[in-house]
DRENVEXTOR-707569 format. One record per atom (N, C-alpha, C): residue number from 1; atom name; z, y, x. Coordinates in steps of 0.02 Angstrom, whole numbers, plus 32768, in hexadecimal, padded with zeros to 4 digits. Layout:
<nodes>
n = NUM | atom = CA | c3 = Z | c2 = Y | c1 = X .
...
</nodes>
This chain:
<nodes>
n = 1 | atom = N | c3 = 80C7 | c2 = 7C66 | c1 = 7F41 .
n = 1 | atom = CA | c3 = 80B0 | c2 = 7CAB | c1 = 7F3A .
n = 1 | atom = C | c3 = 80BA | c2 = 7CCD | c1 = 7F7E .
n = 2 | atom = N | c3 = 8085 | c2 = 7CEC | c1 = 7F99 .
n = 2 | atom = CA | c3 = 8088 | c2 = 7D0C | c1 = 7FD9 .
n = 2 | atom = C | c3 = 80AC | c2 = 7D4F | c1 = 7FD7 .
n = 3 | atom = N | c3 = 80C1 | c2 = 7D65 | c1 = 8012 .
n = 3 | atom = CA | c3 = 80E5 | c2 = 7DA4 | c1 = 8018 .
n = 3 | atom = C | c3 = 80BB | c2 = 7DDF | c1 = 8001 .
n = 4 | atom = N | c3 = 807C | c2 = 7DE2 | c1 = 8017 .
n = 4 | atom = CA | c3 = 8051 | c2 = 7E1A | c1 = 8004 .
n = 4 | atom = C | c3 = 8045 | c2 = 7E1B | c1 = 7FB8 .
n = 5 | atom = N | c3 = 803F | c2 = 7DE1 | c1 = 7F9B .
n = 5 | atom = CA | c3 = 8036 | c2 = 7DDD | c1 = 7F52 .
n = 5 | atom = C | c3 = 8073 | c2 = 7DF8 | c1 = 7F2E .
n = 6 | atom = N | c3 = 80AE | c2 = 7DE8 | c1 = 7F46 .
n = 6 | atom = CA | c3 = 80EC | c2 = 7E01 | c1 = 7F28 .
n = 6 | atom = C | c3 = 80F1 | c2 = 7E4C | c1 = 7F2D .
n = 7 | atom = N | c3 = 80DF | c2 = 7E68 | c1 = 7F68 .
n = 7 | atom = CA | c3 = 80E1 | c2 = 7EB0 | c1 = 7F71 .
n = 7 | atom = C | c3 = 80AF | c2 = 7ED1 | c1 = 7F43 .
n = 8 | atom = N | c3 = 8073 | c2 = 7EB5 | c1 = 7F3F .
n = 8 | atom = CA | c3 = 803F | c2 = 7ED1 | c1 = 7F13 .
n = 8 | atom = C | c3 = 8056 | c2 = 7ED0 | c1 = 7ECB .
n = 9 | atom = N | c3 = 8074 | c2 = 7E99 | c1 = 7EB5 .
n = 9 | atom = CA | c3 = 808C | c2 = 7E94 | c1 = 7E70 .
n = 9 | atom = C | c3 = 80C2 | c2 = 7EC8 | c1 = 7E62 .
n = 10 | atom = N | c3 = 80EE | c2 = 7ED2 | c1 = 7E92 .
n = 10 | atom = CA | c3 = 8122 | c2 = 7F04 | c1 = 7E8B .
n = 10 | atom = C | c3 = 8105 | c2 = 7F4B | c1 = 7E86 .
n = 11 | atom = N | c3 = 80D3 | c2 = 7F59 | c1 = 7EAF .
n = 11 | atom = CA | c3 = 80B3 | c2 = 7F9B | c1 = 7EAD .
n = 11 | atom = C | c3 = 808F | c2 = 7FA5 | c1 = 7E6A .
n = 12 | atom = N | c3 = 8069 | c2 = 7F73 | c1 = 7E55 .
n = 12 | atom = CA | c3 = 8043 | c2 = 7F7A | c1 = 7E17 .
n = 12 | atom = C | c3 = 806F | c2 = 7F7E | c1 = 7DD9 .
n = 13 | atom = N | c3 = 80AC | c2 = 7F61 | c1 = 7DDD .
n = 13 | atom = CA | c3 = 80D8 | c2 = 7F65 | c1 = 7DA3 .
n = 13 | atom = C | c3 = 80F1 | c2 = 7FAC | c1 = 7D97 .
n = 14 | atom = N | c3 = 80F9 | c2 = 7FD3 | c1 = 7DCD .
n = 14 | atom = CA | c3 = 810F | c2 = 8018 | c1 = 7DC7 .
n = 14 | atom = C | c3 = 8158 | c2 = 8020 | c1 = 7DB7 .
n = 15 | atom = N | c3 = 817F | c2 = 7FEB | c1 = 7DBA .
n = 15 | atom = CA | c3 = 81C6 | c2 = 7FEF | c1 = 7DA9 .
n = 15 | atom = C | c3 = 81F3 | c2 = 7FFC | c1 = 7DE4 .
n = 16 | atom = N | c3 = 81DA | c2 = 7FF2 | c1 = 7E21 .
n = 16 | atom = CA | c3 = 8206 | c2 = 7FF8 | c1 = 7E5B .
n = 16 | atom = C | c3 = 81E6 | c2 = 801F | c1 = 7E94 .
n = 17 | atom = N | c3 = 81C6 | c2 = 8057 | c1 = 7E83 .
n = 17 | atom = CA | c3 = 81A4 | c2 = 807F | c1 = 7EB6 .
n = 17 | atom = C | c3 = 81D2 | c2 = 8095 | c1 = 7EEE .
n = 18 | atom = N | c3 = 8211 | c2 = 80A2 | c1 = 7EDF .
n = 18 | atom = CA | c3 = 8240 | c2 = 80BA | c1 = 7F12 .
n = 18 | atom = C | c3 = 825B | c2 = 8081 | c1 = 7F3D .
n = 19 | atom = N | c3 = 824C | c2 = 8043 | c1 = 7F2D .
n = 19 | atom = CA | c3 = 8267 | c2 = 800A | c1 = 7F51 .
n = 19 | atom = C | c3 = 8233 | c2 = 7FE1 | c1 = 7F77 .
n = 20 | atom = N | c3 = 81FA | c2 = 7FFF | c1 = 7F85 .
n = 20 | atom = CA | c3 = 81C6 | c2 = 7FDD | c1 = 7FAB .
n = 20 | atom = C | c3 = 81D0 | c2 = 7FED | c1 = 7FF5 .
n = 21 | atom = N | c3 = 81D7 | c2 = 7FBA | c1 = 801E .
n = 21 | atom = CA | c3 = 81E0 | c2 = 7FC4 | c1 = 8065 .
n = 21 | atom = C | c3 = 81A0 | c2 = 7FE1 | c1 = 8084 .
n = 22 | atom = N | c3 = 81AA | c2 = 800D | c1 = 80B5 .
n = 22 | atom = CA | c3 = 8170 | c2 = 802C | c1 = 80D5 .
n = 22 | atom = C | c3 = 8145 | c2 = 7FF8 | c1 = 80F9 .
n = 23 | atom = N | c3 = 8165 | c2 = 7FCB | c1 = 811C .
n = 23 | atom = CA | c3 = 8141 | c2 = 7F95 | c1 = 813F .
n = 23 | atom = C | c3 = 811B | c2 = 7F69 | c1 = 810E .
n = 24 | atom = N | c3 = 8139 | c2 = 7F5D | c1 = 80D4 .
n = 24 | atom = CA | c3 = 8118 | c2 = 7F34 | c1 = 80A1 .
n = 24 | atom = C | c3 = 80D9 | c2 = 7F57 | c1 = 8087 .
n = 25 | atom = N | c3 = 80DE | c2 = 7F98 | c1 = 807B .
n = 25 | atom = CA | c3 = 80A5 | c2 = 7FBE | c1 = 8060 .
n = 25 | atom = C | c3 = 806D | c2 = 7FC2 | c1 = 8094 .
n = 26 | atom = N | c3 = 807D | c2 = 7FD2 | c1 = 80D2 .
n = 26 | atom = CA | c3 = 8049 | c2 = 7FD6 | c1 = 8105 .
n = 26 | atom = C | c3 = 802B | c2 = 7F91 | c1 = 8113 .
n = 27 | atom = N | c3 = 8055 | c2 = 7F5E | c1 = 8112 .
n = 27 | atom = CA | c3 = 803C | c2 = 7F19 | c1 = 811C .
n = 27 | atom = C | c3 = 800B | c2 = 7F05 | c1 = 80E5 .
n = 28 | atom = N | c3 = 801B | c2 = 7F17 | c1 = 80A7 .
n = 28 | atom = CA | c3 = 7FEE | c2 = 7F08 | c1 = 8070 .
n = 28 | atom = C | c3 = 7FAB | c2 = 7F2B | c1 = 8079 .
n = 29 | atom = N | c3 = 7FAD | c2 = 7F6B | c1 = 808B .
n = 29 | atom = CA | c3 = 7F6E | c2 = 7F8F | c1 = 8094 .
n = 29 | atom = C | c3 = 7F44 | c2 = 7F71 | c1 = 80CC .
n = 30 | atom = N | c3 = 7F64 | c2 = 7F5E | c1 = 8102 .
n = 30 | atom = CA | c3 = 7F3F | c2 = 7F3E | c1 = 8138 .
n = 30 | atom = C | c3 = 7F22 | c2 = 7EFB | c1 = 8122 .
n = 31 | atom = N | c3 = 7F48 | c2 = 7ED5 | c1 = 80FB .
n = 31 | atom = CA | c3 = 7F31 | c2 = 7E95 | c1 = 80E1 .
n = 31 | atom = C | c3 = 7EF5 | c2 = 7E9E | c1 = 80B2 .
n = 32 | atom = N | c3 = 7EF2 | c2 = 7ED7 | c1 = 8091 .
n = 32 | atom = CA | c3 = 7EBC | c2 = 7EE5 | c1 = 8062 .
n = 32 | atom = C | c3 = 7E7E | c2 = 7F02 | c1 = 8086 .
n = 33 | atom = N | c3 = 7E80 | c2 = 7F07 | c1 = 80C8 .
n = 33 | atom = CA | c3 = 7E45 | c2 = 7F1D | c1 = 80ED .
n = 33 | atom = C | c3 = 7E44 | c2 = 7F66 | c1 = 8100 .
n = 34 | atom = N | c3 = 7E79 | c2 = 7F8A | c1 = 80F4 .
n = 34 | atom = CA | c3 = 7E7C | c2 = 7FD0 | c1 = 8109 .
n = 34 | atom = C | c3 = 7E88 | c2 = 7FD3 | c1 = 8154 .
n = 35 | atom = N | c3 = 7E6A | c2 = 8003 | c1 = 8175 .
n = 35 | atom = CA | c3 = 7E78 | c2 = 800F | c1 = 81BC .
n = 35 | atom = C | c3 = 7EA8 | c2 = 8049 | c1 = 81C1 .
n = 36 | atom = N | c3 = 7ED3 | c2 = 8046 | c1 = 81F2 .
n = 36 | atom = CA | c3 = 7F06 | c2 = 807A | c1 = 81F8 .
n = 36 | atom = C | c3 = 7F03 | c2 = 809C | c1 = 823C .
n = 37 | atom = N | c3 = 7F19 | c2 = 80DA | c1 = 823C .
n = 37 | atom = CA | c3 = 7F25 | c2 = 80FE | c1 = 827A .
n = 37 | atom = C | c3 = 7F66 | c2 = 8124 | c1 = 8270 .
n = 38 | atom = N | c3 = 7F89 | c2 = 812E | c1 = 82A5 .
n = 38 | atom = CA | c3 = 7FCB | c2 = 814D | c1 = 82A1 .
n = 38 | atom = C | c3 = 7FCC | c2 = 818D | c1 = 82CA .
n = 39 | atom = N | c3 = 7FE3 | c2 = 81C2 | c1 = 82AB .
n = 39 | atom = CA | c3 = 7FED | c2 = 8202 | c1 = 82CD .
n = 39 | atom = C | c3 = 8033 | c2 = 8219 | c1 = 82BD .
n = 40 | atom = N | c3 = 8060 | c2 = 8212 | c1 = 82EC .
n = 40 | atom = CA | c3 = 80A6 | c2 = 8222 | c1 = 82DF .
n = 40 | atom = C | c3 = 80C2 | c2 = 81EF | c1 = 82AE .
n = 41 | atom = N | c3 = 80DE | c2 = 8207 | c1 = 8277 .
n = 41 | atom = CA | c3 = 80F7 | c2 = 81D9 | c1 = 8244 .
n = 41 | atom = C | c3 = 80C6 | c2 = 81D2 | c1 = 8209 .
n = 42 | atom = N | c3 = 808A | c2 = 81EC | c1 = 8212 .
n = 42 | atom = CA | c3 = 8056 | c2 = 81E6 | c1 = 81DE .
n = 42 | atom = C | c3 = 802C | c2 = 81A8 | c1 = 81EC .
n = 43 | atom = N | c3 = 802A | c2 = 817C | c1 = 81BC .
n = 43 | atom = CA | c3 = 8000 | c2 = 8140 | c1 = 81BF .
n = 43 | atom = C | c3 = 7FC5 | c2 = 814C | c1 = 8190 .
n = 44 | atom = N | c3 = 7F89 | c2 = 8151 | c1 = 81AC .
n = 44 | atom = CA | c3 = 7F4E | c2 = 8164 | c1 = 8186 .
n = 44 | atom = C | c3 = 7F22 | c2 = 8126 | c1 = 817D .
n = 45 | atom = N | c3 = 7F13 | c2 = 8116 | c1 = 813F .
n = 45 | atom = CA | c3 = 7EED | c2 = 80D9 | c1 = 812F .
n = 45 | atom = C | c3 = 7EAB | c2 = 80EC | c1 = 8110 .
n = 46 | atom = N | c3 = 7E77 | c2 = 80CA | c1 = 8127 .
n = 46 | atom = CA | c3 = 7E34 | c2 = 80D3 | c1 = 810B .
n = 46 | atom = C | c3 = 7E15 | c2 = 808E | c1 = 8100 .
n = 47 | atom = N | c3 = 7DE4 | c2 = 808C | c1 = 80D5 .
n = 47 | atom = CA | c3 = 7DC0 | c2 = 804D | c1 = 80C7 .
n = 47 | atom = C | c3 = 7D79 | c2 = 805E | c1 = 80B1 .
n = 48 | atom = N | c3 = 7D4A | c2 = 8037 | c1 = 80C9 .
n = 48 | atom = CA | c3 = 7D05 | c2 = 803F | c1 = 80B4 .
n = 48 | atom = C | c3 = 7D00 | c2 = 8033 | c1 = 8069 .
n = 49 | atom = N | c3 = 7CDE | c2 = 805F | c1 = 8046 .
n = 49 | atom = CA | c3 = 7CD7 | c2 = 8058 | c1 = 7FFE .
n = 49 | atom = C | c3 = 7D0C | c2 = 807C | c1 = 7FD6 .
n = 50 | atom = N | c3 = 7D3F | c2 = 8096 | c1 = 7FF8 .
n = 50 | atom = CA | c3 = 7D75 | c2 = 80BC | c1 = 7FD7 .
n = 50 | atom = C | c3 = 7D6F | c2 = 8104 | c1 = 7FEF .
n = 51 | atom = N | c3 = 7D63 | c2 = 8132 | c1 = 7FC0 .
n = 51 | atom = CA | c3 = 7D58 | c2 = 8178 | c1 = 7FD2 .
n = 51 | atom = C | c3 = 7D97 | c2 = 819B | c1 = 7FEB .
n = 52 | atom = N | c3 = 7DD0 | c2 = 818A | c1 = 7FCE .
n = 52 | atom = CA | c3 = 7E0E | c2 = 81AC | c1 = 7FDF .
n = 52 | atom = C | c3 = 7E2B | c2 = 8192 | c1 = 8021 .
n = 53 | atom = N | c3 = 7E52 | c2 = 81BD | c1 = 8041 .
n = 53 | atom = CA | c3 = 7E78 | c2 = 81AB | c1 = 807D .
n = 53 | atom = C | c3 = 7EC1 | c2 = 81A7 | c1 = 8068 .
n = 54 | atom = N | c3 = 7EE4 | c2 = 8174 | c1 = 807E .
n = 54 | atom = CA | c3 = 7F2B | c2 = 816C | c1 = 806D .
n = 54 | atom = C | c3 = 7F54 | c2 = 8181 | c1 = 80AA .
n = 55 | atom = N | c3 = 7F7F | c2 = 81B2 | c1 = 809F .
n = 55 | atom = CA | c3 = 7FAB | c2 = 81CB | c1 = 80D4 .
n = 55 | atom = C | c3 = 7FF3 | c2 = 81BC | c1 = 80C1 .
n = 56 | atom = N | c3 = 8013 | c2 = 818F | c1 = 80E6 .
n = 56 | atom = CA | c3 = 8057 | c2 = 817A | c1 = 80D6 .
n = 56 | atom = C | c3 = 8088 | c2 = 818E | c1 = 810D .
n = 57 | atom = N | c3 = 80C4 | c2 = 81A2 | c1 = 80F9 .
n = 57 | atom = CA | c3 = 80FA | c2 = 81AF | c1 = 8127 .
n = 57 | atom = C | c3 = 8137 | c2 = 8189 | c1 = 810F .
n = 58 | atom = N | c3 = 815C | c2 = 816B | c1 = 813E .
n = 58 | atom = CA | c3 = 8198 | c2 = 8145 | c1 = 8128 .
n = 58 | atom = C | c3 = 81D0 | c2 = 8174 | c1 = 8113 .
n = 59 | atom = N | c3 = 81FA | c2 = 815B | c1 = 80E7 .
n = 59 | atom = CA | c3 = 8238 | c2 = 817D | c1 = 80D3 .
n = 59 | atom = C | c3 = 8270 | c2 = 814D | c1 = 80E6 .
n = 60 | atom = N | c3 = 8282 | c2 = 814E | c1 = 8126 .
n = 60 | atom = CA | c3 = 82AE | c2 = 811C | c1 = 8141 .
n = 60 | atom = C | c3 = 8287 | c2 = 80DB | c1 = 8147 .
n = 61 | atom = N | c3 = 829F | c2 = 80A6 | c1 = 8128 .
n = 61 | atom = CA | c3 = 827A | c2 = 8066 | c1 = 8128 .
n = 61 | atom = C | c3 = 8254 | c2 = 805C | c1 = 80E8 .
n = 62 | atom = N | c3 = 8256 | c2 = 808C | c1 = 80BB .
n = 62 | atom = CA | c3 = 8236 | c2 = 8087 | c1 = 807A .
n = 62 | atom = C | c3 = 81F7 | c2 = 80B3 | c1 = 8078 .
n = 63 | atom = N | c3 = 81CD | c2 = 80A5 | c1 = 8047 .
n = 63 | atom = CA | c3 = 8193 | c2 = 80CF | c1 = 803A .
n = 63 | atom = C | c3 = 81A7 | c2 = 8105 | c1 = 8009 .
n = 64 | atom = N | c3 = 8185 | c2 = 813D | c1 = 800C .
n = 64 | atom = CA | c3 = 8193 | c2 = 8173 | c1 = 7FDD .
n = 64 | atom = C | c3 = 8174 | c2 = 8160 | c1 = 7F99 .
n = 65 | atom = N | c3 = 819B | c2 = 8168 | c1 = 7F64 .
n = 65 | atom = CA | c3 = 8183 | c2 = 8151 | c1 = 7F21 .
n = 65 | atom = C | c3 = 813F | c2 = 816F | c1 = 7F0D .
n = 66 | atom = N | c3 = 8133 | c2 = 81AF | c1 = 7F1B .
n = 66 | atom = CA | c3 = 80F4 | c2 = 81CD | c1 = 7F07 .
n = 66 | atom = C | c3 = 80B9 | c2 = 81AF | c1 = 7F2E .
n = 67 | atom = N | c3 = 80C6 | c2 = 8198 | c1 = 7F6B .
n = 67 | atom = CA | c3 = 8091 | c2 = 8179 | c1 = 7F92 .
n = 67 | atom = C | c3 = 8082 | c2 = 8132 | c1 = 7F78 .
n = 68 | atom = N | c3 = 80B6 | c2 = 810F | c1 = 7F62 .
n = 68 | atom = CA | c3 = 80AC | c2 = 80CE | c1 = 7F43 .
n = 68 | atom = C | c3 = 8081 | c2 = 80D6 | c1 = 7F04 .
n = 69 | atom = N | c3 = 808E | c2 = 810A | c1 = 7EDE .
n = 69 | atom = CA | c3 = 8067 | c2 = 8118 | c1 = 7EA2 .
n = 69 | atom = C | c3 = 801D | c2 = 8126 | c1 = 7EB4 .
n = 70 | atom = N | c3 = 8012 | c2 = 814A | c1 = 7EEB .
n = 70 | atom = CA | c3 = 7FCD | c2 = 8157 | c1 = 7F01 .
n = 70 | atom = C | c3 = 7FAA | c2 = 8116 | c1 = 7F14 .
n = 71 | atom = N | c3 = 7FCD | c2 = 80EB | c1 = 7F37 .
n = 71 | atom = CA | c3 = 7FB0 | c2 = 80AA | c1 = 7F4B .
n = 71 | atom = C | c3 = 7FA0 | c2 = 8082 | c1 = 7F0D .
n = 72 | atom = N | c3 = 7FCE | c2 = 8080 | c1 = 7EDC .
n = 72 | atom = CA | c3 = 7FC2 | c2 = 805C | c1 = 7E9D .
n = 72 | atom = C | c3 = 7F83 | c2 = 8076 | c1 = 7E7B .
n = 73 | atom = N | c3 = 7F7A | c2 = 80B7 | c1 = 7E7A .
n = 73 | atom = CA | c3 = 7F3F | c2 = 80D5 | c1 = 7E5B .
n = 73 | atom = C | c3 = 7EFE | c2 = 80BE | c1 = 7E7D .
n = 74 | atom = N | c3 = 7EFF | c2 = 80BA | c1 = 7EC0 .
n = 74 | atom = CA | c3 = 7EC4 | c2 = 80A3 | c1 = 7EE4 .
n = 74 | atom = C | c3 = 7EB6 | c2 = 8059 | c1 = 7ED8 .
n = 75 | atom = N | c3 = 7EEB | c2 = 8031 | c1 = 7ED7 .
n = 75 | atom = CA | c3 = 7EE2 | c2 = 7FE9 | c1 = 7ECB .
n = 75 | atom = C | c3 = 7EC2 | c2 = 7FDD | c1 = 7E87 .
n = 76 | atom = N | c3 = 7ED8 | c2 = 8003 | c1 = 7E56 .
n = 76 | atom = CA | c3 = 7EBD | c2 = 7FFB | c1 = 7E13 .
n = 76 | atom = C | c3 = 7E76 | c2 = 8018 | c1 = 7E0D .
n = 77 | atom = N | c3 = 7E6C | c2 = 8052 | c1 = 7E2B .
n = 77 | atom = CA | c3 = 7E2B | c2 = 8073 | c1 = 7E26 .
n = 77 | atom = C | c3 = 7DF4 | c2 = 8049 | c1 = 7E46 .
n = 78 | atom = N | c3 = 7E01 | c2 = 802D | c1 = 7E81 .
n = 78 | atom = CA | c3 = 7DCE | c2 = 8008 | c1 = 7EA5 .
n = 78 | atom = C | c3 = 7DD4 | c2 = 7FBC | c1 = 7E9C .
n = 79 | atom = N | c3 = 7E04 | c2 = 7FA8 | c1 = 7E73 .
n = 79 | atom = CA | c3 = 7E0F | c2 = 7F60 | c1 = 7E64 .
n = 79 | atom = C | c3 = 7E17 | c2 = 7F38 | c1 = 7EA5 .
n = 80 | atom = N | c3 = 7E44 | c2 = 7F51 | c1 = 7ED0 .
n = 80 | atom = CA | c3 = 7E53 | c2 = 7F31 | c1 = 7F0F .
n = 80 | atom = C | c3 = 7E93 | c2 = 7F09 | c1 = 7F07 .
n = 81 | atom = N | c3 = 7E96 | c2 = 7ECD | c1 = 7F23 .
n = 81 | atom = CA | c3 = 7ED3 | c2 = 7EA7 | c1 = 7F1F .
n = 81 | atom = C | c3 = 7ECF | c2 = 7E65 | c1 = 7F43 .
n = 82 | atom = N | c3 = 7F09 | c2 = 7E49 | c1 = 7F52 .
n = 82 | atom = CA | c3 = 7F0C | c2 = 7E07 | c1 = 7F71 .
n = 82 | atom = C | c3 = 7F15 | c2 = 7DD5 | c1 = 7F38 .
n = 83 | atom = N | c3 = 7EFD | c2 = 7D99 | c1 = 7F44 .
n = 83 | atom = CA | c3 = 7F07 | c2 = 7D66 | c1 = 7F10 .
n = 83 | atom = C | c3 = 7F47 | c2 = 7D40 | c1 = 7F1D .
n = 84 | atom = N | c3 = 7F58 | c2 = 7D13 | c1 = 7EF2 .
n = 84 | atom = CA | c3 = 7F97 | c2 = 7CEF | c1 = 7EF6 .
n = 84 | atom = C | c3 = 7F94 | c2 = 7CB5 | c1 = 7F28 .
n = 85 | atom = N | c3 = 7F5B | c2 = 7CAA | c1 = 7F47 .
n = 85 | atom = CA | c3 = 7F52 | c2 = 7C70 | c1 = 7F73 .
n = 85 | atom = C | c3 = 7F50 | c2 = 7C85 | c1 = 7FBC .
n = 86 | atom = N | c3 = 7F81 | c2 = 7CAB | c1 = 7FD3 .
n = 86 | atom = CA | c3 = 7F82 | c2 = 7CC2 | c1 = 8019 .
n = 86 | atom = C | c3 = 7F8F | c2 = 7C89 | c1 = 8048 .
</nodes>
């Protein structure tokens, strides 16, 4: 099982939103084809075919739980995800 698949599974489960590493979350989004730009501590992600813009800020080395929830909503809405065969 690949690292990105594990992070995705953890995000989709919704049980550990406060324990998702910021690097893990941004790495997953990049792996899923999102492009990023950074302005200060704001990491802004966009993707063709996705109307929403994802704006993430780190909370130390962790992701903010409400932002993990936003990412989960987008993954489910647009049916975006990595497969188990990374």
